[in-house]
N, CA, C and O atoms as CSV, one atom per row, in Angstrom:
chain,resi,resn,atom,element,x,y,z
A,1,UNK,N,N,45.062,-1.521,-82.175
A,1,UNK,CA,C,44.710,-1.154,-80.822
A,1,UNK,C,C,43.955,0.171,-80.813
A,1,UNK,O,O,42.972,0.330,-80.090
A,2,UNK,N,N,44.426,1.122,-81.623
A,2,UNK,CA,C,43.791,2.423,-81.690
A,2,UNK,C,C,42.414,2.300,-82.335
A,2,UNK,O,O,41.481,3.011,-81.962
A,3,UNK,N,N,42.290,1.391,-83.307
A,3,UNK,CA,C,41.009,1.197,-83.991
A,3,UNK,C,C,39.959,0.652,-83.020
A,3,UNK,O,O,38.787,1.019,-83.106
A,4,UNK,N,N,40.369,-0.213,-82.105
A,4,UNK,CA,C,39.432,-0.748,-81.103
A,4,UNK,C,C,38.921,0.366,-80.192
A,4,UNK,O,O,37.741,0.400,-79.844
A,5,UNK,N,N,39.813,1.272,-79.810
A,5,UNK,CA,C,39.405,2.384,-78.944
A,5,UNK,C,C,38.400,3.281,-79.664
A,5,UNK,O,O,37.422,3.735,-79.070
A,6,UNK,N,N,38.652,3.530,-80.951
A,6,UNK,CA,C,37.721,4.353,-81.712
A,6,UNK,C,C,36.375,3.664,-81.869
A,6,UNK,O,O,35.330,4.310,-81.793
A,7,UNK,N,N,36.397,2.360,-82.085
A,7,UNK,CA,C,35.159,1.607,-82.256
A,7,UNK,C,C,34.341,1.601,-80.966
A,7,UNK,O,O,33.124,1.787,-81.000
A,8,UNK,N,N,35.003,1.390,-79.835
A,8,UNK,CA,C,34.311,1.395,-78.538
A,8,UNK,C,C,33.768,2.790,-78.245
A,8,UNK,O,O,32.649,2.921,-77.750
A,9,UNK,N,N,34.529,3.821,-78.539
A,9,UNK,CA,C,34.071,5.199,-78.350
A,9,UNK,C,C,32.864,5.509,-79.216
A,9,UNK,O,O,31.931,6.177,-78.770
A,10,UNK,N,N,32.876,5.030,-80.443
A,10,UNK,CA,C,31.758,5.247,-81.350
A,10,UNK,C,C,30.493,4.557,-80.852
A,10,UNK,O,O,29.406,5.131,-80.920
A,11,UNK,N,N,30.628,3.333,-80.353
A,11,UNK,CA,C,29.472,2.596,-79.808
A,11,UNK,C,C,28.894,3.341,-78.606
A,11,UNK,O,O,27.677,3.488,-78.499
A,12,UNK,N,N,29.749,3.809,-77.705
A,12,UNK,CA,C,29.262,4.568,-76.545
A,12,UNK,C,C,28.591,5.876,-76.972
A,12,UNK,O,O,27.571,6.259,-76.398
A,13,UNK,N,N,29.136,6.547,-77.947
A,13,UNK,CA,C,28.545,7.787,-78.440
A,13,UNK,C,C,27.153,7.536,-79.009
A,13,UNK,O,O,26.215,8.274,-78.708
A,14,UNK,N,N,27.018,6.501,-79.828
A,14,UNK,CA,C,25.709,6.172,-80.399
A,14,UNK,C,C,24.716,5.776,-79.300
A,14,UNK,O,O,23.536,6.115,-79.381
A,15,UNK,N,N,25.191,5.058,-78.272
A,15,UNK,CA,C,24.310,4.672,-77.171
A,15,UNK,C,C,23.823,5.907,-76.419
A,15,UNK,O,O,22.650,5.985,-76.054
A,16,UNK,N,N,24.706,6.866,-76.184
A,16,UNK,CA,C,24.306,8.096,-75.502
A,16,UNK,C,C,23.317,8.906,-76.337
A,16,UNK,O,O,22.363,9.471,-75.803
A,17,UNK,N,N,23.545,8.959,-77.631
A,17,UNK,CA,C,22.612,9.684,-78.506
A,17,UNK,C,C,21.243,9.011,-78.481
A,17,UNK,O,O,20.222,9.692,-78.387
A,18,UNK,N,N,21.211,7.688,-78.563
A,18,UNK,CA,C,19.943,6.961,-78.522
A,18,UNK,C,C,19.241,7.130,-77.182
A,18,UNK,O,O,18.026,7.319,-77.138
A,19,UNK,N,N,19.989,7.063,-76.101
A,19,UNK,CA,C,19.411,7.238,-74.763
A,19,UNK,C,C,18.865,8.655,-74.594
A,19,UNK,O,O,17.782,8.848,-74.043
A,20,UNK,N,N,19.610,9.628,-75.063
A,20,UNK,CA,C,19.159,11.020,-74.967
A,20,UNK,C,C,17.885,11.261,-75.757
A,20,UNK,O,O,16.969,11.927,-75.276
A,21,UNK,N,N,17.822,10.720,-76.974
A,21,UNK,CA,C,16.606,10.913,-77.776
A,21,UNK,C,C,15.422,10.179,-77.162
A,21,UNK,O,O,14.291,10.656,-77.248
A,22,UNK,N,N,15.664,9.031,-76.547
A,22,UNK,CA,C,14.587,8.278,-75.898
A,22,UNK,C,C,14.073,9.035,-74.675
A,22,UNK,O,O,12.869,9.042,-74.420
A,23,UNK,N,N,14.965,9.669,-73.917
A,23,UNK,CA,C,14.559,10.443,-72.734
A,23,UNK,C,C,13.715,11.642,-73.179
A,23,UNK,O,O,12.719,11.971,-72.535
A,24,UNK,N,N,14.103,12.285,-74.263
A,24,UNK,CA,C,13.369,13.466,-74.735
A,24,UNK,C,C,11.999,13.070,-75.293
A,24,UNK,O,O,10.999,13.718,-74.981
A,25,UNK,N,N,11.940,12.016,-76.113
A,25,UNK,CA,C,10.688,11.660,-76.785
A,25,UNK,C,C,9.739,10.863,-75.891
A,25,UNK,O,O,8.541,11.147,-75.867
A,26,UNK,N,N,10.253,9.864,-75.152
A,26,UNK,CA,C,9.387,8.986,-74.347
A,26,UNK,C,C,10.011,8.738,-72.969
A,26,UNK,O,O,10.569,7.664,-72.745
A,27,UNK,N,N,9.934,9.681,-72.057
A,27,UNK,CA,C,10.554,9.479,-70.742
A,27,UNK,C,C,9.864,8.379,-69.934
A,27,UNK,O,O,10.539,7.682,-69.177
A,28,UNK,N,N,8.551,8.195,-70.062
A,28,UNK,CA,C,7.824,7.152,-69.335
A,28,UNK,C,C,8.220,5.760,-69.791
A,28,UNK,O,O,8.328,4.846,-68.974
A,29,UNK,N,N,8.437,5.589,-71.090
A,29,UNK,CA,C,8.818,4.286,-71.633
A,29,UNK,C,C,10.206,3.885,-71.144
A,29,UNK,O,O,10.457,2.712,-70.865
A,30,UNK,N,N,11.106,4.859,-71.041
A,30,UNK,CA,C,12.457,4.580,-70.544
A,30,UNK,C,C,12.401,4.128,-69.095
A,30,UNK,O,O,13.070,3.164,-68.723
A,31,UNK,N,N,11.611,4.812,-68.271
A,31,UNK,CA,C,11.469,4.431,-66.871
A,31,UNK,C,C,10.879,3.024,-66.749
A,31,UNK,O,O,11.330,2.223,-65.929
A,32,UNK,N,N,9.868,2.730,-67.573
A,32,UNK,CA,C,9.224,1.409,-67.564
A,32,UNK,C,C,10.233,0.324,-67.971
A,32,UNK,O,O,10.265,-0.750,-67.370
A,33,UNK,N,N,11.032,0.600,-68.961
A,33,UNK,CA,C,12.032,-0.367,-69.423
A,33,UNK,C,C,13.089,-0.617,-68.332
A,33,UNK,O,O,13.474,-1.760,-68.087
A,34,UNK,N,N,13.544,0.442,-67.692
A,34,UNK,CA,C,14.524,0.284,-66.615
A,34,UNK,C,C,13.938,-0.499,-65.445
A,34,UNK,O,O,14.636,-1.313,-64.841
A,35,UNK,N,N,12.676,-0.268,-65.118
A,35,UNK,CA,C,12.014,-0.993,-64.039
A,35,UNK,C,C,11.892,-2.480,-64.373
A,35,UNK,O,O,12.113,-3.326,-63.506
A,36,UNK,N,N,11.549,-2.804,-65.601
A,36,UNK,CA,C,11.444,-4.206,-66.029
A,36,UNK,C,C,12.803,-4.890,-65.917
A,36,UNK,O,O,12.891,-6.015,-65.425
A,37,UNK,N,N,13.856,-4.224,-66.365
A,37,UNK,CA,C,15.196,-4.806,-66.269
A,37,UNK,C,C,15.598,-5.027,-64.801
A,37,UNK,O,O,16.216,-6.042,-64.478
A,38,UNK,N,N,15.256,-4.099,-63.927
A,38,UNK,CA,C,15.593,-4.248,-62.504
A,38,UNK,C,C,14.860,-5.442,-61.903
A,38,UNK,O,O,15.445,-6.190,-61.119
A,39,UNK,N,N,13.592,-5.632,-62.255
A,39,UNK,CA,C,12.824,-6.775,-61.748
A,39,UNK,C,C,13.401,-8.087,-62.254
A,39,UNK,O,O,13.514,-9.047,-61.492
A,40,UNK,N,N,13.768,-8.141,-63.528
A,40,UNK,CA,C,14.352,-9.370,-64.100
A,40,UNK,C,C,15.668,-9.707,-63.402
A,40,UNK,O,O,15.912,-10.861,-63.052
A,41,UNK,N,N,16.506,-8.706,-63.204
A,41,UNK,CA,C,17.802,-8.946,-62.550
A,41,UNK,C,C,17.597,-9.407,-61.105
A,41,UNK,O,O,18.308,-10.298,-60.641
A,42,UNK,N,N,16.635,-8.816,-60.388
A,42,UNK,CA,C,16.353,-9.237,-59.007
A,42,UNK,C,C,15.848,-10.672,-58.955
A,42,UNK,O,O,16.223,-11.429,-58.060
A,43,UNK,N,N,14.999,-11.051,-59.908
A,43,UNK,CA,C,14.485,-12.431,-59.946
A,43,UNK,C,C,15.609,-13.425,-60.202
A,43,UNK,O,O,15.677,-14.472,-59.557
A,44,UNK,N,N,16.477,-13.103,-61.130
A,44,UNK,CA,C,17.608,-13.996,-61.420
A,44,UNK,C,C,18.504,-14.118,-60.193
A,44,UNK,O,O,18.973,-15.212,-59.879
A,45,UNK,N,N,18.745,-13.024,-59.504
A,45,UNK,CA,C,19.590,-13.039,-58.312
A,45,UNK,C,C,18.954,-13.878,-57.198
A,45,UNK,O,O,19.642,-14.663,-56.545
A,46,UNK,N,N,17.652,-13.716,-56.980
A,46,UNK,CA,C,16.971,-14.490,-55.938
A,46,UNK,C,C,16.983,-15.980,-56.251
A,46,UNK,O,O,17.197,-16.802,-55.360
A,47,UNK,N,N,16.753,-16.331,-57.520
A,47,UNK,CA,C,16.801,-17.752,-57.911
A,47,UNK,C,C,18.197,-18.317,-57.671
A,47,UNK,O,O,18.342,-19.435,-57.175
A,48,UNK,N,N,19.205,-17.560,-58.017
A,48,UNK,CA,C,20.589,-18.007,-57.801
A,48,UNK,C,C,20.868,-18.208,-56.316
A,48,UNK,O,O,21.461,-19.213,-55.925
A,49,UNK,N,N,20.439,-17.247,-55.479
A,49,UNK,CA,C,20.672,-17.363,-54.028
A,49,UNK,C,C,19.948,-18.565,-53.437
A,49,UNK,O,O,20.499,-19.266,-52.589
A,50,UNK,N,N,18.730,-18.805,-53.873
A,50,UNK,CA,C,17.986,-19.954,-53.362
A,50,UNK,C,C,18.637,-21.265,-53.801
A,50,UNK,O,O,18.716,-22.212,-53.017
A,51,UNK,N,N,19.095,-21.322,-55.028
A,51,UNK,CA,C,19.709,-22.547,-55.546
A,51,UNK,C,C,21.063,-22.795,-54.886
A,51,UNK,O,O,21.381,-23.934,-54.544
A,52,UNK,N,N,21.860,-21.751,-54.702
A,52,UNK,CA,C,23.193,-21.946,-54.119
A,52,UNK,C,C,23.126,-22.146,-52.613
A,52,UNK,O,O,24.060,-22.711,-52.044
A,53,UNK,N,N,22.078,-21.715,-51.948
A,53,UNK,CA,C,21.964,-21.840,-50.502
A,53,UNK,C,C,21.627,-23.244,-50.041
A,53,UNK,O,O,21.849,-23.568,-48.874
A,54,UNK,N,N,21.097,-24.090,-50.914
A,54,UNK,CA,C,20.687,-25.433,-50.516
A,54,UNK,C,C,21.799,-26.465,-50.640
A,54,UNK,O,O,21.615,-27.618,-50.252
A,55,UNK,N,N,22.925,-26.079,-51.164
A,55,UNK,CA,C,24.031,-27.027,-51.285
A,55,UNK,C,C,24.649,-27.279,-49.915
A,55,UNK,O,O,24.774,-26.352,-49.114
A,56,UNK,N,N,25.039,-28.524,-49.636
A,56,UNK,CA,C,25.623,-28.812,-48.322
A,56,UNK,C,C,26.959,-28.105,-48.092
A,56,UNK,O,O,27.294,-27.794,-46.949
A,57,UNK,N,N,27.720,-27.846,-49.141
A,57,UNK,CA,C,29.010,-27.190,-48.944
A,57,UNK,C,C,28.825,-25.785,-48.380
A,57,UNK,O,O,29.665,-25.296,-47.624
A,58,UNK,N,N,27.734,-25.146,-48.747
A,58,UNK,CA,C,27.448,-23.810,-48.226
A,58,UNK,C,C,27.194,-23.878,-46.717
A,58,UNK,O,O,27.654,-23.023,-45.961
A,59,UNK,N,N,26.455,-24.909,-46.292
A,59,UNK,CA,C,26.182,-25.068,-44.867
A,59,UNK,C,C,27.463,-25.405,-44.104
A,59,UNK,O,O,27.674,-24.919,-42.994
A,60,UNK,N,N,28.305,-26.228,-44.696
A,60,UNK,CA,C,29.584,-26.555,-44.063
A,60,UNK,C,C,30.449,-25.309,-43.918
A,60,UNK,O,O,31.124,-25.122,-42.905
A,61,UNK,N,N,30.420,-24.475,-44.925
A,61,UNK,CA,C,31.208,-23.254,-44.874
A,61,UNK,C,C,30.704,-22.340,-43.767
A,61,UNK,O,O,31.496,-21.724,-43.055
A,62,UNK,N,N,29.376,-22.253,-43.622
A,62,UNK,CA,C,28.807,-21.439,-42.550
A,62,UNK,C,C,29.217,-21.976,-41.185
A,62,UNK,O,O,29.572,-21.213,-40.286
A,63,UNK,N,N,29.165,-23.296,-41.043
A,63,UNK,CA,C,29.542,-23.902,-39.762
A,63,UNK,C,C,31.015,-23.641,-39.461
A,63,UNK,O,O,31.381,-23.359,-38.320
A,64,UNK,N,N,31.853,-23.735,-40.486
A,64,UNK,CA,C,33.280,-23.477,-40.296
A,64,UNK,C,C,33.517,-22.027,-39.862
A,64,UNK,O,O,34.292,-21.767,-38.942
A,65,UNK,N,N,32.846,-21.093,-40.530
A,65,UNK,CA,C,33.024,-19.682,-40.170
A,65,UNK,C,C,32.549,-19.412,-38.749
A,65,UNK,O,O,33.163,-18.632,-38.022
A,66,UNK,N,N,31.450,-20.062,-38.354
A,66,UNK,CA,C,30.937,-19.879,-36.997
A,66,UNK,C,C,31.945,-20.413,-35.974
A,66,UNK,O,O,32.208,-19.770,-34.958
A,67,UNK,N,N,32.505,-21.596,-36.254
A,67,UNK,CA,C,33.497,-22.175,-35.346
A,67,UNK,C,C,34.754,-21.308,-35.281
A,67,UNK,O,O,35.358,-21.163,-34.218
A,68,UNK,N,N,35.143,-20.740,-36.404
A,68,UNK,CA,C,36.325,-19.875,-36.420
A,68,UNK,C,C,36.090,-18.630,-35.567
A,68,UNK,O,O,36.989,-18.192,-34.848
A,69,UNK,N,N,34.885,-18.057,-35.643
A,69,UNK,CA,C,34.578,-16.893,-34.809
A,69,UNK,C,C,34.628,-17.247,-33.331
A,69,UNK,O,O,35.145,-16.480,-32.518
A,70,UNK,N,N,34.088,-18.415,-32.987
A,70,UNK,CA,C,34.106,-18.833,-31.579
A,70,UNK,C,C,35.522,-19.028,-31.076
A,70,UNK,O,O,35.855,-18.610,-29.967
A,71,UNK,N,N,36.361,-19.664,-31.889
A,71,UNK,CA,C,37.736,-19.904,-31.443
A,71,UNK,C,C,38.501,-18.589,-31.300
A,71,UNK,O,O,39.334,-18.451,-30.403
A,72,UNK,N,N,38.224,-17.623,-32.179
A,72,UNK,CA,C,38.874,-16.316,-32.036
A,72,UNK,C,C,38.476,-15.653,-30.726
A,72,UNK,O,O,39.312,-15.056,-30.048
A,73,UNK,N,N,37.187,-15.760,-30.368
A,73,UNK,CA,C,36.738,-15.187,-29.100
A,73,UNK,C,C,37.422,-15.880,-27.929
A,73,UNK,O,O,37.856,-15.228,-26.979
A,74,UNK,N,N,37.516,-17.212,-28.004
A,74,UNK,CA,C,38.141,-17.968,-26.930
A,74,UNK,C,C,39.600,-17.572,-26.765
A,74,UNK,O,O,40.067,-17.373,-25.643
A,75,UNK,N,N,40.319,-17.456,-27.870
A,75,UNK,CA,C,41.730,-17.071,-27.811
A,75,UNK,C,C,41.872,-15.668,-27.249
A,75,UNK,O,O,42.778,-15.398,-26.461
A,76,UNK,N,N,40.977,-14.775,-27.651
A,76,UNK,CA,C,41.022,-13.400,-27.155
A,76,UNK,C,C,40.820,-13.377,-25.644
A,76,UNK,O,O,41.506,-12.642,-24.934
A,77,UNK,N,N,39.864,-14.194,-25.142
A,77,UNK,CA,C,39.612,-14.242,-23.705
A,77,UNK,C,C,40.820,-14.808,-22.961
A,77,UNK,O,O,41.174,-14.322,-21.887
A,78,UNK,N,N,41.448,-15.828,-23.528
A,78,UNK,CA,C,42.638,-16.417,-22.891
A,78,UNK,C,C,43.755,-15.393,-22.792
A,78,UNK,O,O,44.411,-15.280,-21.756
A,79,UNK,N,N,43.968,-14.652,-23.859
A,79,UNK,CA,C,45.048,-13.671,-23.856
A,79,UNK,C,C,44.769,-12.568,-22.844
A,79,UNK,O,O,45.691,-12.083,-22.189
A,80,UNK,N,N,43.525,-12.172,-22.711
A,80,UNK,CA,C,43.184,-11.109,-21.766
A,80,UNK,C,C,43.408,-11.575,-20.329
A,80,UNK,O,O,43.963,-10.835,-19.517
A,81,UNK,N,N,42.979,-12.801,-20.009
A,81,UNK,CA,C,43.172,-13.292,-18.646
A,81,UNK,C,C,44.640,-13.594,-18.378
A,81,UNK,O,O,45.120,-13.382,-17.264
A,82,UNK,N,N,45.355,-14.084,-19.378
A,82,UNK,CA,C,46.768,-14.396,-19.196
A,82,UNK,C,C,47.567,-13.125,-18.928
A,82,UNK,O,O,48.458,-13.125,-18.079
A,83,UNK,N,N,47.263,-12.054,-19.634
A,83,UNK,CA,C,48.024,-10.822,-19.435
A,83,UNK,C,C,47.768,-10.233,-18.047
A,83,UNK,O,O,48.678,-9.671,-17.438
A,84,UNK,N,N,46.531,-10.358,-17.540
A,84,UNK,CA,C,46.258,-9.845,-16.197
A,84,UNK,C,C,46.947,-10.702,-15.145
A,84,UNK,O,O,47.426,-10.175,-14.141
A,85,UNK,N,N,47.006,-12.019,-15.358
A,85,UNK,CA,C,47.683,-12.904,-14.412
A,85,UNK,C,C,49.188,-12.639,-14.414
A,85,UNK,O,O,49.820,-12.634,-13.358
A,86,UNK,N,N,49.750,-12.422,-15.575
A,86,UNK,CA,C,51.181,-12.162,-15.677
A,86,UNK,C,C,51.525,-10.866,-14.945
A,86,UNK,O,O,52.529,-10.804,-14.236
A,87,UNK,N,N,50.712,-9.849,-15.109
A,87,UNK,CA,C,50.968,-8.585,-14.432
A,87,UNK,C,C,50.878,-8.738,-12.920
A,87,UNK,O,O,51.625,-8.093,-12.185
A,88,UNK,N,N,49.963,-9.593,-12.449
A,88,UNK,CA,C,49.808,-9.791,-11.011
A,88,UNK,C,C,50.992,-10.577,-10.444
A,88,UNK,O,O,51.375,-10.354,-9.296
A,89,UNK,N,N,51.581,-11.495,-11.225
A,89,UNK,CA,C,52.666,-12.338,-10.737
A,89,UNK,C,C,54.047,-11.690,-10.863
A,89,UNK,O,O,55.001,-12.161,-10.244
A,90,UNK,N,N,54.169,-10.641,-11.634
A,90,UNK,CA,C,55.474,-10.008,-11.826
A,90,UNK,C,C,55.957,-9.362,-10.538
A,90,UNK,O,O,55.186,-8.753,-9.797
A,91,UNK,N,N,57.246,-9.508,-10.292
A,91,UNK,CA,C,57.856,-8.854,-9.142
A,91,UNK,C,C,58.173,-7.412,-9.518
A,91,UNK,O,O,58.418,-7.110,-10.686
A,92,UNK,N,N,58.167,-6.539,-8.543
A,92,UNK,CA,C,58.520,-5.157,-8.876
A,92,UNK,C,C,59.969,-5.091,-9.354
A,92,UNK,O,O,60.829,-5.822,-8.862
A,93,UNK,N,N,60.218,-4.243,-10.281
A,93,UNK,CA,C,61.552,-4.125,-10.877
A,93,UNK,C,C,62.468,-3.385,-9.909
A,93,UNK,O,O,62.127,-2.313,-9.410
A,94,UNK,N,N,63.649,-3.977,-9.646
A,94,UNK,CA,C,64.627,-3.352,-8.757
A,94,UNK,C,C,65.649,-2.608,-9.596
A,94,UNK,O,O,65.909,-2.939,-10.753
A,95,UNK,N,N,66.209,-1.605,-8.976
A,95,UNK,CA,C,67.286,-0.896,-9.655
A,95,UNK,C,C,68.547,-1.732,-9.576
A,95,UNK,O,O,68.814,-2.367,-8.556
A,96,UNK,N,N,69.305,-1.735,-10.622
A,96,UNK,CA,C,70.576,-2.455,-10.611
A,96,UNK,C,C,71.613,-1.617,-9.850
A,96,UNK,O,O,71.624,-0.388,-9.908
A,97,UNK,N,N,72.468,-2.332,-9.144
A,97,UNK,CA,C,73.490,-1.602,-8.389
A,97,UNK,C,C,74.500,-1.014,-9.363
A,97,UNK,O,O,74.765,-1.570,-10.429
A,98,UNK,N,N,75.053,0.122,-8.968
A,98,UNK,CA,C,75.987,0.832,-9.820
A,98,UNK,C,C,77.422,0.313,-9.684
A,98,UNK,O,O,78.286,0.676,-10.482
A,99,UNK,N,N,77.683,-0.534,-8.679
A,99,UNK,CA,C,79.049,-1.016,-8.455
A,99,UNK,C,C,79.456,-1.957,-9.579
A,99,UNK,O,O,78.718,-2.873,-9.943
A,100,UNK,N,N,80.637,-1.714,-10.117
A,100,UNK,CA,C,81.162,-2.583,-11.155
A,100,UNK,C,C,82.226,-3.466,-10.524
A,100,UNK,O,O,83.302,-2.988,-10.164
A,101,UNK,N,N,81.933,-4.732,-10.393
A,101,UNK,CA,C,82.843,-5.658,-9.741
A,101,UNK,C,C,83.690,-6.366,-10.788
A,101,UNK,O,O,83.208,-6.732,-11.860
A,102,UNK,N,N,84.954,-6.550,-10.455
A,102,UNK,CA,C,85.845,-7.260,-11.355
A,102,UNK,C,C,86.403,-8.473,-10.625
A,102,UNK,O,O,86.494,-8.489,-9.397
A,103,UNK,N,N,86.767,-9.463,-11.379
A,103,UNK,CA,C,87.304,-10.698,-10.809
A,103,UNK,C,C,88.822,-10.553,-10.702
A,103,UNK,O,O,89.498,-10.189,-11.664
A,104,UNK,N,N,89.336,-10.847,-9.513
A,104,UNK,CA,C,90.776,-10.805,-9.299
A,104,UNK,C,C,91.269,-12.242,-9.384
A,104,UNK,O,O,90.819,-13.124,-8.652
A,105,UNK,N,N,92.187,-12.444,-10.282
A,105,UNK,CA,C,92.689,-13.797,-10.438
A,105,UNK,C,C,93.691,-14.080,-9.332
A,105,UNK,O,O,94.569,-13.275,-9.020
A,106,UNK,N,N,93.519,-15.250,-8.762
A,106,UNK,CA,C,94.417,-15.612,-7.667
A,106,UNK,C,C,94.583,-17.113,-7.626
A,106,UNK,O,O,94.605,-17.778,-8.662
A,107,UNK,N,N,94.700,-17.639,-6.426
A,107,UNK,CA,C,94.925,-19.061,-6.238
A,107,UNK,C,C,93.574,-19.760,-6.162
A,107,UNK,O,O,93.062,-20.023,-5.074
A,108,UNK,N,N,93.019,-20.049,-7.293
A,108,UNK,CA,C,91.705,-20.678,-7.324
A,108,UNK,C,C,91.783,-22.163,-6.981
A,108,UNK,O,O,90.826,-22.728,-6.451
A,109,UNK,N,N,92.894,-22.785,-7.275
A,109,UNK,CA,C,93.029,-24.213,-7.046
A,109,UNK,C,C,93.217,-24.569,-5.583
A,109,UNK,O,O,92.939,-25.700,-5.185
A,110,UNK,N,N,93.681,-23.632,-4.781
A,110,UNK,CA,C,93.960,-23.893,-3.376
A,110,UNK,C,C,92.671,-23.878,-2.582
A,110,UNK,O,O,91.896,-22.926,-2.669
A,111,UNK,N,N,92.435,-24.929,-1.805
A,111,UNK,CA,C,91.231,-25.013,-0.993
A,111,UNK,C,C,91.459,-24.301,0.329
A,111,UNK,O,O,92.551,-24.336,0.896
A,112,UNK,N,N,90.416,-23.665,0.799
A,112,UNK,CA,C,90.505,-22.967,2.070
A,112,UNK,C,C,90.346,-23.968,3.207
A,112,UNK,O,O,89.626,-24.958,3.079
A,113,UNK,N,N,91.013,-23.706,4.303
A,113,UNK,CA,C,90.874,-24.521,5.498
A,113,UNK,C,C,89.715,-23.943,6.290
A,113,UNK,O,O,89.855,-22.906,6.937
A,114,UNK,N,N,88.590,-24.599,6.241
A,114,UNK,CA,C,87.388,-24.045,6.860
A,114,UNK,C,C,87.360,-24.281,8.363
A,114,UNK,O,O,86.504,-23.724,9.050
A,115,UNK,N,N,88.256,-25.077,8.883
A,115,UNK,CA,C,88.273,-25.326,10.318
A,115,UNK,C,C,88.763,-24.095,11.082
A,115,UNK,O,O,88.486,-23.961,12.273
A,116,UNK,N,N,89.480,-23.206,10.419
A,116,UNK,CA,C,90.016,-22.019,11.073
A,116,UNK,C,C,88.904,-21.047,11.422
A,116,UNK,O,O,88.994,-20.374,12.449
A,117,UNK,N,N,87.934,-20.951,10.668
A,117,UNK,CA,C,86.891,-19.943,10.888
A,117,UNK,C,C,86.039,-20.252,12.040
A,117,UNK,O,O,85.119,-19.495,12.348
């Protein structure tokens, strides 16, 4: 494991030495080489994007994402209108009475004679 670290460090050191000597001796050639590599990488990326964009699964995925965004907006609108309606329908909160009532056990089975009243 330690030998791998030394080997990787040595490769990086040699690369830095080579890059430094190239910058000192031929700075224009280094810039030209970097520009060529950037153009090649951009061309490969554009070809990949064009090739992957024509697949139908990509279009289906776009349609799905668009539908998901629309449904999120719809749900958001429903929640906003529902919360305003709920607030409008709520009754004002009343204070609870402070009286503590207790049940007195008595003759629950006996029916009252309502004709007396």
